[in-house]
C-alpha positions as CSV (number, residue, x, y, z in Angstrom):
1,M,0.5,0.0,0.3
2,S,1.4,3.3,-1.0
3,E,2.0,5.7,1.3
4,T,-0.7,8.8,1.3
5,K,1.3,12.1,0.2
6,P,0.4,15.1,1.9
7,P,-1.7,17.6,0.6
8,L,0.1,21.5,-1.0
9,E,-1.3,23.9,-2.3
10,I,0.9,25.7,-5.1
11,L,0.4,29.8,-5.5
12,L,1.5,30.3,-8.8
13,C,2.1,34.1,-9.4
14,A,1.6,35.4,-13.7
15,P,3.6,37.2,-14.9
16,R,6.4,35.5,-14.1
17,G,9.3,34.6,-16.1
18,F,10.7,36.3,-19.6
19,C,10.0,39.8,-20.4
20,A,9.5,41.0,-23.9
21,G,13.5,42.2,-24.0
22,V,14.3,38.9,-22.5
23,D,12.2,37.0,-25.4
24,R,13.8,39.4,-28.2
25,A,17.1,39.0,-26.9
26,I,17.0,35.2,-27.0
27,Q,15.7,35.0,-30.4
28,I,17.9,37.2,-32.0
29,V,20.5,34.6,-31.2
30,D,18.5,31.6,-31.9
31,L,17.8,33.4,-35.5
32,A,21.6,34.8,-36.0
33,L,22.5,30.8,-35.1
34,Q,19.9,30.0,-37.9
35,T,20.3,32.6,-40.2
36,F,24.7,32.4,-40.3
37,G,25.4,29.0,-38.7
38,A,27.6,28.7,-36.2
39,P,29.6,29.8,-34.4
40,V,27.6,33.4,-33.1
41,Y,29.9,35.3,-30.2
42,V,27.9,37.3,-27.9
43,R,29.6,39.7,-25.9
44,H,28.2,38.3,-21.8
45,E,25.7,36.2,-20.8
46,I,23.3,36.9,-23.4
47,V,20.5,37.3,-20.3
48,H,21.2,35.8,-16.5
49,N,20.4,32.4,-16.9
50,K,22.2,29.5,-16.7
51,Y,19.9,27.1,-18.1
52,V,19.6,29.7,-21.4
53,V,23.1,29.9,-21.6
54,E,23.9,26.3,-21.7
55,S,20.8,26.1,-24.5
56,L,22.8,28.5,-26.8
57,K,25.5,26.8,-26.3
58,A,24.8,24.0,-27.6
59,K,23.4,25.4,-30.8
60,G,26.8,26.9,-31.4
61,A,26.8,30.3,-29.6
62,V,30.6,31.4,-27.6
63,F,30.1,33.2,-25.1
64,V,32.8,35.9,-24.6
65,E,33.0,38.8,-21.8
66,E,35.3,40.9,-24.1
67,L,35.1,41.7,-27.4
68,D,39.3,41.0,-27.7
69,E,38.5,37.4,-26.6
70,I,37.0,37.2,-30.6
71,P,39.1,36.2,-33.6
72,Q,38.7,38.4,-36.7
73,T,35.5,36.9,-38.1
74,E,32.8,38.1,-40.3
75,Q,30.0,35.8,-37.9
76,P,27.9,37.9,-36.3
77,V,28.6,39.6,-32.7
78,I,26.0,40.2,-30.6
79,F,25.8,42.8,-27.1
80,S,23.6,41.1,-24.7
81,A,20.3,42.4,-23.2
82,H,21.6,44.7,-20.2
83,G,23.0,46.8,-22.7
84,V,26.5,48.0,-23.1
85,P,29.2,51.6,-22.9
86,K,29.3,53.1,-26.1
87,S,32.9,52.0,-26.0
88,V,31.8,49.0,-27.1
89,P,29.7,49.1,-30.6
90,A,33.2,51.6,-31.4
91,A,35.3,48.8,-30.2
92,A,33.4,46.4,-32.6
93,K,33.2,48.9,-35.8
94,A,37.0,48.8,-35.2
95,N,37.4,45.6,-35.6
96,N,35.3,45.2,-38.4
97,F,32.6,43.1,-36.6
98,F,29.5,42.5,-37.8
99,Y,27.5,43.3,-34.7
100,L,24.1,42.8,-33.6
101,D,22.7,44.8,-30.2
102,A,20.5,42.7,-28.1
103,T,20.3,45.7,-25.6
104,C,16.4,45.7,-24.0
105,P,14.6,48.8,-25.1
106,L,13.9,49.5,-22.0
107,V,17.1,50.0,-21.1
108,S,17.9,51.9,-24.5
109,K,15.4,54.5,-23.0
110,V,17.8,54.9,-19.9
111,H,20.6,54.8,-22.4
112,K,18.8,58.2,-24.3
113,E,17.5,59.7,-21.2
114,A,21.2,60.2,-19.5
115,M,22.6,61.2,-23.0
116,L,19.4,63.8,-22.8
117,H,20.1,65.2,-19.3
118,D,23.9,65.1,-20.3
119,R,22.8,67.4,-23.3
120,R,20.7,70.1,-21.2
121,G,23.5,70.2,-18.8
122,H,21.8,68.3,-16.7
123,E,24.2,66.1,-13.8
124,V,23.2,62.9,-13.7
125,V,22.3,60.5,-11.0
126,L,21.8,56.8,-11.7
127,I,20.2,54.4,-8.8
128,G,21.4,51.2,-9.4
129,H,23.7,48.3,-8.3
130,A,27.4,48.5,-8.7
131,G,28.8,46.2,-11.3
132,H,26.2,44.9,-12.6
133,P,26.2,45.2,-16.4
134,E,23.2,47.1,-16.8
135,V,24.9,49.7,-14.8
136,I,28.0,49.6,-16.3
137,G,26.7,50.5,-20.2
138,T,24.3,53.2,-18.8
139,M,27.2,55.1,-16.7
140,G,29.3,54.0,-20.3
141,Q,26.9,56.4,-22.5
142,L,28.8,59.2,-21.0
143,A,32.3,59.8,-20.4
144,D,34.0,58.7,-17.4
145,N,33.1,59.6,-13.6
146,V,30.2,61.8,-15.1
147,V,27.5,59.3,-14.3
148,K,26.7,59.8,-10.4
149,L,25.6,56.1,-9.1
150,I,23.5,55.5,-5.6
151,E,22.4,52.1,-4.5
152,T,21.2,53.2,-0.9
153,V,19.2,56.2,0.6
154,E,22.0,56.8,2.6
155,D,23.8,57.7,-0.4
156,V,21.7,60.5,-1.3
157,A,23.3,61.9,1.9
158,S,26.9,62.1,0.9
159,L,26.6,63.1,-2.7
160,E,28.2,66.0,-3.6
161,P,26.9,67.8,-6.5
162,K,28.4,70.5,-8.6
163,D,25.1,72.4,-9.0
164,P,22.8,71.2,-6.5
165,D,20.0,73.1,-8.6
166,N,20.9,71.3,-12.0
167,L,20.5,67.3,-11.3
168,A,18.7,64.8,-12.8
169,W,17.9,61.1,-12.1
170,I,17.4,58.1,-13.9
171,T,17.4,54.4,-12.5
172,Q,18.9,50.3,-13.5
173,T,15.1,49.1,-14.8
174,T,15.6,45.8,-12.1
175,L,15.4,47.4,-9.1
176,S,13.0,47.5,-6.1
177,V,10.5,49.5,-6.3
178,D,9.9,50.3,-3.1
179,D,13.4,50.6,-2.3
180,T,14.1,53.0,-5.3
181,A,10.7,54.8,-4.3
182,G,12.6,55.8,-1.1
183,I,15.8,56.5,-2.4
184,V,13.9,58.9,-4.9
185,E,12.2,60.7,-2.1
186,A,15.2,61.1,-0.2
187,L,16.6,63.1,-3.8
188,K,13.7,65.0,-3.8
189,A,13.9,66.1,-0.6
190,R,17.8,66.7,-0.6
191,F,17.1,68.1,-4.3
192,P,14.0,69.6,-4.3
193,N,14.6,71.1,-8.2
194,I,16.2,67.4,-9.6
195,Q,14.2,66.3,-12.6
196,G,13.1,62.6,-13.1
197,P,11.9,60.5,-16.3
198,N,8.6,60.9,-17.9
199,K,8.3,57.6,-17.4
200,D,10.1,55.2,-14.5
201,D,12.9,53.7,-15.6
202,I,11.5,50.7,-13.4
203,C,10.4,48.3,-16.4
204,Y,6.7,46.9,-16.6
205,A,7.9,42.9,-16.1
206,T,10.3,43.8,-13.0
207,T,6.4,45.9,-11.7
208,N,4.5,43.2,-12.5
209,R,6.3,40.9,-10.6
210,Q,7.5,42.4,-7.6
211,E,3.4,43.0,-7.1
212,A,2.6,39.7,-7.9
213,V,5.3,38.6,-5.6
214,K,3.3,41.0,-2.7
215,T,0.0,39.8,-3.3
216,V,1.1,36.1,-3.1
217,A,3.3,35.6,-0.9
218,P,1.4,36.3,2.7
219,R,-0.1,33.5,1.7
220,A,2.1,31.1,1.6
221,D,4.7,28.9,4.0
222,V,7.7,29.5,1.4
223,M,8.3,31.8,-1.7
224,I,10.2,30.4,-4.0
225,V,11.6,32.0,-6.8
226,V,13.2,30.4,-10.1
227,G,15.8,32.5,-10.9
228,A,19.9,33.2,-11.7
229,P,21.7,34.3,-8.3
230,N,23.2,37.2,-10.5
231,S,19.7,37.9,-12.0
232,S,19.6,41.6,-10.7
233,N,15.1,41.3,-10.9
234,S,15.6,37.6,-9.6
235,K,17.0,39.0,-6.4
236,R,14.4,41.3,-5.8
237,L,12.0,39.3,-5.8
238,R,13.3,37.1,-3.9
239,E,13.7,40.3,-0.8
240,V,9.8,41.3,-2.1
241,G,9.0,37.8,-0.9
242,E,10.6,37.8,2.3
243,R,9.0,41.9,3.2
244,A,5.8,40.6,1.9
245,G,5.8,38.1,5.6
246,C,6.1,35.0,3.6
247,R,8.4,32.9,6.5
248,Q,11.4,31.3,3.9
249,S,11.7,33.3,0.3
250,L,14.2,31.1,-1.4
251,L,15.8,31.7,-5.0
252,L,16.7,29.0,-7.1
253,Q,18.3,28.1,-10.1
254,R,16.0,24.9,-10.6
255,A,14.5,22.2,-8.8
256,A,17.7,20.2,-7.9
257,D,18.3,23.3,-5.9
258,I,15.7,22.4,-3.2
259,D,17.0,21.5,0.4
260,W,13.9,19.5,1.2
261,D,14.7,19.1,4.7
262,S,15.1,23.1,5.4
263,L,11.6,23.5,3.9
264,G,9.8,22.4,7.2
265,D,6.1,21.3,7.4
266,I,4.5,22.9,4.8
267,S,1.0,23.3,3.3
268,S,1.5,26.6,0.9
269,V,4.1,27.5,-1.5
270,A,4.1,30.0,-3.6
271,I,6.5,30.0,-6.9
272,T,7.3,32.9,-9.5
273,A,10.5,33.1,-11.6
274,G,12.9,36.2,-12.3
275,A,12.5,37.5,-16.2
276,S,15.5,35.4,-17.4
277,A,14.2,32.3,-16.0
278,P,12.4,30.2,-18.9
279,E,8.9,28.5,-18.0
280,I,10.8,24.9,-18.3
281,L,12.3,25.3,-14.7
282,V,9.0,26.6,-13.1
283,E,7.4,23.6,-14.9
284,E,10.3,21.6,-13.2
285,V,10.0,22.4,-10.0
286,I,6.5,21.8,-9.8
287,D,6.8,18.7,-10.7
288,A,9.5,17.9,-7.8
289,F,6.7,18.9,-5.5
290,S,4.4,16.8,-7.0
291,E,7.1,13.8,-6.6
292,R,6.9,14.2,-3.1
293,Y,2.5,16.3,-2.3
294,E,-0.6,16.4,-3.3
295,V,-0.7,19.4,-5.2
296,S,-2.5,21.7,-6.0
297,V,-2.1,24.6,-8.7
298,E,-3.8,28.4,-8.6
299,V,-2.7,30.8,-10.5
300,I,-2.9,34.3,-9.1
301,R,-2.1,36.7,-12.2
302,I,-1.9,40.8,-11.4
303,A,-1.6,41.9,-14.9
304,N,-1.7,40.3,-18.6
305,E,1.5,41.2,-20.8
306,D,1.6,41.6,-24.3
307,M,4.1,44.1,-25.0
308,V,6.6,42.5,-28.1
309,F,9.9,44.1,-28.8
310,N,11.2,43.5,-33.2
311,I,14.8,42.6,-33.6
312,P,16.8,44.6,-35.1
313,R,16.1,45.1,-38.8
314,E,19.1,43.9,-40.6
315,L,18.8,40.5,-39.2
316,R,15.1,40.3,-39.6
317,E,16.1,41.0,-43.2
318,A,19.7,38.4,-43.2
319,A,17.0,35.9,-42.1
320,I,14.2,36.5,-44.6
321,A,16.8,36.2,-47.5
322,A,17.8,33.0,-45.8
323,G,14.5,31.9,-46.2
324,V,14.7,31.5,-42.0
325,L,11.9,34.4,-41.7
326,E,8.7,34.7,-44.1
327,E,8.5,38.2,-45.3
328,G,5.4,40.4,-44.1
329,P,4.2,43.1,-41.4
330,R,5.8,40.8,-38.8
331,A,8.0,38.2,-40.1
332,E,7.0,35.0,-38.5
333,P,9.5,31.4,-38.2
334,V,9.6,29.7,-41.3
335,R,7.8,26.3,-40.2
């Protein structure tokens, strides 16, 4: 007689997982491989997810950290979704590389804001995490040491601008909405004339995933965020789950990382995924729980997402010419 499995309610956050920018970046690498063949070179992880990177490696993508690791080639060189400093495309041109920019359009929006503020004579303050590729890329749109990076409310107190009445702030797109609001409030309190973006820089996907976690986490014994340890938006989701009242909020790359003994006696688990985590890894986690528990799944949706970003024109045209895409108002893969 088989042992009866204990019941477990899985609360599945929606939206979760891939955002439009990540989906576009992966599509660019996939389509470049289909159109030009292997190898295709990618500067930095195209998105912060080991599973995605390994899958693309298996298809012929070669990942490098810097362009000088790439041999002289006519094969495509792709910049990651996080964006790059201006020096990178300049170096690619100097090496006669054929490059494709997979920077998320919402990150490119922040780049444009930085350049516009600079042209207008504003000193630019960037709210973000030091060392993150998106922050490096954004700061690299302007000359060295022009953009002032702040990470915390405490940093606002020590900020010493040249002209306190001539400041503008921008942000990394994957920050905690609540943390950023506190920093912006502190900036406005200290510098009343500071200017901000017309529309929030924190992207729609980051905001939606955090709101879903805030809604679901208080109902769960454990919050599981499927995502990579170097993924900013995934780390923020884990923090949001913890702050929302969940007794355990965990960031895991995949099901094999679950420490079953540490979960304790549970009756409900909330699951979400960072914007660079594929749905197959969420399904893997649900399957792992199903092996140990009698699972019921409730999807809790707080928003619908239908945003789609176009692939670069030069890749689209090459893919159509190669017969990989069908020509039309929105090119579709050839089936």
